[in-house]
C-alpha positions in Angstrom: -129.8 171.7 143.1 -129.7 170.3 139.4 -126.8 171.3 137.0 -127.8 173.0 133.8 -124.4 172.3 132.0 -122.8 168.8 134.1 -121.0 168.3 131.2 -118.5 170.8 132.7 -117.9 168.6 135.6 -116.3 166.3 134.3 -113.3 169.4 134.6 -113.3 168.3 137.8 -110.5 165.4 136.5 -107.9 167.9 135.2 -107.4 168.7 139.0 -105.8 165.3 139.7 -102.6 165.7 137.5 -102.5 169.4 138.9 -102.7 168.0 142.3 -100.0 165.5 141.6 -97.8 167.8 139.9 -97.5 170.2 142.5 -96.7 167.6 145.3 -94.1 165.9 142.9 -92.2 169.3 142.2 -92.5 170.4 146.0 -90.6 166.7 146.4 -87.9 168.1 143.9 -87.2 171.3 145.6 -83.8 172.1 146.7 -83.0 174.1 150.0 -81.9 177.8 148.8 -79.5 178.1 151.7 -77.1 174.9 152.3 -75.7 174.2 155.9 -73.5 171.6 156.9 -75.6 170.8 160.2 -78.8 171.6 161.0 -78.9 170.1 164.4 -78.6 173.5 165.9 -82.1 174.6 164.5 -84.0 171.6 166.0 -85.3 173.6 169.4 -85.8 176.7 167.1 -89.1 178.1 167.4 -91.5 177.4 164.2 -92.4 180.6 161.9 -96.4 180.7 161.2 -95.3 180.7 157.9 -94.5 177.2 157.9 -98.1 176.8 158.1 -99.0 178.7 155.3 -96.6 177.3 153.3 -99.5 174.9 151.0 -102.4 177.4 151.8 -101.9 179.1 148.5 -102.1 176.4 146.6 -105.1 174.8 148.1 -106.5 178.2 147.4 -106.2 177.8 143.9 -107.9 174.5 144.1 -110.8 175.5 145.8 -111.3 178.4 143.2 -110.5 176.4 140.5 -113.4 173.8 141.8 -115.7 177.1 142.3 -115.3 178.2 138.2 -115.9 174.4 137.1 -119.2 174.7 139.2 -119.4 178.6 137.8 -119.7 177.2 134.4 -121.4 174.1 134.9 -124.7 176.6 136.3 -126.0 175.2 139.7 -129.8 175.7 140.0 -132.3 175.4 142.0 -135.9 174.6 141.3 -138.9 175.4 142.0 -141.5 173.8 139.7 -145.2 172.5 140.0 -147.4 170.8 137.4 -150.9 171.2 136.9 -152.6 168.4 134.3 -155.6 168.2 132.5 -155.9 164.6 131.3 -158.9 163.7 128.8 -158.2 160.4 128.9 -159.5 157.3 127.3 -160.5 154.3 129.0 -159.7 150.9 127.3 -161.0 147.3 128.2 -159.6 144.5 126.1 -162.0 141.7 125.9 -160.0 138.8 124.7 -161.2 135.5 123.3 -159.3 132.4 125.3 -161.0 129.5 124.2 -159.6 126.5 122.8 -160.2 127.8 119.1 -157.5 130.4 119.8 -155.0 127.4 119.7 -155.5 127.3 115.8 -152.0 128.1 114.2 -153.4 130.1 111.0 -152.0 132.8 112.9 -148.2 132.4 113.9 -147.1 131.0 116.5 -151.0 130.4 117.5 -154.0 133.1 116.9 -153.7 133.7 121.1 -149.7 134.5 120.8 -150.5 136.8 117.9 -153.1 138.6 119.6 -151.0 139.0 122.9 -148.1 140.3 121.0 -150.1 142.7 119.2 -152.1 143.8 122.0 -148.9 144.2 123.7 -147.5 146.9 121.2 -151.1 148.8 121.2 -150.8 148.9 125.3 -147.2 150.4 125.1 -148.3 153.1 122.6 -150.5 154.7 124.8 -149.2 155.4 128.2 -151.5 157.6 129.3 -154.8 155.3 128.8 -156.3 153.3 131.3 -156.4 150.1 130.6 -157.9 147.0 131.6 -158.3 143.4 130.3 -161.4 140.9 130.4 -160.6 137.6 129.3 -163.5 134.9 127.7 -164.1 131.6 127.0 -167.5 130.1 128.0 -167.3 132.8 130.8 -166.0 136.0 131.6 -164.2 137.2 134.3 -161.9 140.6 134.8 -157.7 139.4 134.4 -157.0 143.1 135.5 -159.2 146.3 136.2 -158.1 149.5 134.7 -154.8 150.6 135.2 -152.1 153.0 134.2 -150.0 150.9 135.5 -149.4 149.2 132.3 -146.4 147.3 133.5 -148.5 145.2 135.6 -151.0 145.2 133.4 -148.6 143.7 130.7 -147.5 141.1 133.3 -150.8 139.3 134.1 -151.5 139.8 129.9 -148.2 137.8 129.4 -149.3 135.1 132.2 -152.5 134.1 129.6 -152.1 131.1 128.6 -153.1 129.5 125.5 -154.7 126.2 127.0 -156.4 127.6 130.2 -159.8 126.5 128.8 -158.0 123.2 127.5 -157.2 122.7 131.4 -160.4 123.5 132.6 -159.7 126.6 134.4 -162.3 128.5 132.8 -165.2 126.8 130.7 -165.0 126.1 127.6 -167.0 127.7 124.2 -167.3 131.5 123.1 -169.8 133.6 125.4 -168.8 137.1 123.5 -172.0 138.5 125.6 -170.3 138.1 128.4 -167.4 139.5 127.8 -168.6 142.4 126.5 -170.8 142.5 130.0 -167.6 142.3 131.8 -166.0 144.5 130.2 -168.5 147.2 130.1 -169.3 146.8 133.7 -165.4 147.8 134.6 -166.2 150.9 132.3 -169.8 152.0 133.2 -168.9 154.4 136.2 -165.5 155.7 134.7 -165.4 159.7 134.5 -163.4 159.6 130.9 -165.3 161.6 128.3 -164.2 158.7 126.1 -164.9 154.6 126.8 -163.7 151.7 124.4 -163.9 148.1 124.4 -162.4 146.1 121.7 -163.3 142.6 121.6 -161.1 140.0 119.7 -162.8 136.6 118.7 -162.3 133.3 116.6 -165.9 131.9 116.7 -169.6 132.8 117.0 -171.7 133.1 120.5 -172.2 129.9 121.5 -172.1 130.0 125.5 -173.2 132.6 128.2 -176.4 134.0 129.7 -176.2 137.6 127.7 -176.2 137.9 124.1 -173.6 139.6 122.4 -176.6 142.2 120.6 -177.7 142.9 124.2 -174.8 143.4 125.6 -174.1 146.1 122.7 -177.1 148.3 123.6 -175.7 147.6 127.2 -172.1 149.2 125.8 -174.3 152.0 123.9 -176.7 153.3 127.3 -173.4 153.5 129.0 -171.6 155.5 126.0 -169.2 152.8 125.6 -167.8 152.3 121.9 -167.0 148.4 121.0 -164.7 147.6 117.9 -164.6 144.1 117.4 -162.3 142.0 115.8 -162.6 138.8 114.0 -159.3 136.6 113.8 -158.4 133.5 111.6 -157.9 132.9 107.9 -160.5 132.6 105.6 -161.6 128.6 105.0 -159.7 126.3 107.5 -157.1 126.3 109.8 -154.6 123.8 111.5 -155.5 122.8 114.9 -153.2 121.2 117.1 -154.7 117.7 118.9 -153.1 116.0 121.9 -152.5 112.2 120.4 -150.9 108.9 122.3 -148.9 109.8 119.4 -147.8 113.4 119.8 -149.6 116.7 119.0 -151.2 116.1 115.3 -152.8 118.7 113.4 -156.6 119.0 111.6 -158.0 121.9 109.7 -160.8 123.1 111.3 -163.5 125.4 109.2 -163.0 128.8 110.6 -166.6 130.0 111.9 -166.8 133.2 112.7 -169.7 135.2 113.1 -169.0 138.3 110.9 -172.7 139.4 111.0 -173.1 139.7 114.9 -169.5 141.0 115.2 -170.4 143.9 112.4 -174.0 144.1 114.5 -172.3 144.8 117.5 -170.0 147.1 116.2 -173.0 149.2 114.6 -175.1 149.2 117.6 -172.4 150.5 119.6 -170.6 152.8 117.7 -167.7 151.2 117.0 -166.2 149.4 113.6 -165.8 145.4 112.6 -162.4 144.5 111.4 -161.2 141.1 110.1 -157.9 139.8 110.6 -156.9 137.0 108.8 -152.9 137.2 109.2 -150.4 139.0 111.9 -149.9 142.0 109.7 -153.8 142.5 109.5 -154.1 141.8 112.9 -151.4 144.9 113.4 -153.0 146.9 110.7 -156.3 146.5 113.0 -154.6 147.8 116.3 -153.1 150.9 114.3 -156.4 151.6 112.8 -158.0 151.8 116.5 -155.4 153.3 117.4 -155.5 155.9 115.0 -159.6 156.4 115.6 -159.0 156.5 119.7 -156.7 159.4 120.3 -156.0 161.0 123.5 -156.7 164.9 124.0 -153.9 166.2 126.4 -153.7 169.2 127.7 -151.0 170.1 130.2 -150.3 172.8 131.8 -146.7 172.6 133.2 -145.1 175.4 135.3 -141.4 176.1 136.1 -139.2 178.3 137.8 -135.3 178.0 138.0 -133.0 180.1 139.7 -129.4 180.3 139.0 -127.3 180.0 142.2 -123.8 180.4 140.7 -123.4 183.1 142.8 -121.9 182.1 145.6 -119.2 179.9 143.9 -118.3 182.8 142.0 -117.8 185.3 145.4 -115.6 181.9 147.0 -113.8 181.5 143.8 -113.1 185.5 143.9 -112.2 185.2 147.7 -109.6 182.4 146.9 -108.0 184.1 144.3 -107.5 187.0 146.5 -106.6 185.3 149.4 -103.9 183.6 147.3 -102.4 187.1 145.7 -102.4 188.5 149.0 -100.9 186.1 150.5 -98.0 185.8 147.9 -97.5 189.1 148.0 -97.3 189.4 151.6 -96.4 187.3 154.2 -95.3 184.4 151.7 -93.3 186.5 149.6 -90.2 184.9 147.7 -86.8 186.8 147.7 -84.6 186.5 144.8 
């Protein structure tokens, strides 16, 4: 049971001072008949009216409570939902090679990409989204899921030095990254399937060439959007030395030609992100291009259930009036 006007339930608080007032009033009442000694009434039989003395007040409290519940409009629901969702399945393929540690984006390329991608994920609650990470090799960090809390948790666990610490082979295997993402999408029943690939370099590792991977994606009806991340010219890259972290300006080598061809083959688009704001604009643009279509049918039936409470209130009021004007009637 739910209440349509639940705020009226706060009126129950007004009953507390009313009950306190009644108790204090009864305690101050003076006897109507004064006698010098009550010893003679010790063993006198007690009238049933003594037990009914406070009953009208109890009936009044119950009546007021029922009236409050009526005002709050109690309802029962009998609803069901038939939802038809034409969702989009999206695999994010993210480069985690050591070059992503470059700090031309703040705090570095990988962390900036994670922050913007997390906002993109939060903005698409109805889509299946997964994550592939790649450097010299590729693997699935998170399969397609609508549980975006799990996805974001795994997403946050990607550290900038994953390739640097040898947990994954260093390098840039763009073709492998696309192929891994396609593997997760190829059996999807969604009408729209998308790979968003982000990298800051050119393909130098892997057994599958980027253009071959793009052809495979096209054959499965998967669009590929490519993002080249990194400023123009050179970028500061941190290097650990015995004297601490030193920075060296490294040339930015993004194979824009290949990334453009990948997007062209797989019916997507290529974007260049040279700063944090540009990267955010890229994801916003992709978000506009890939909108989820939702057809939701919801059937809801609510039934007002105030009748019982109204009848109880009515009978309590009638009972109080009847008692006060019959067995508990006061004689002036």
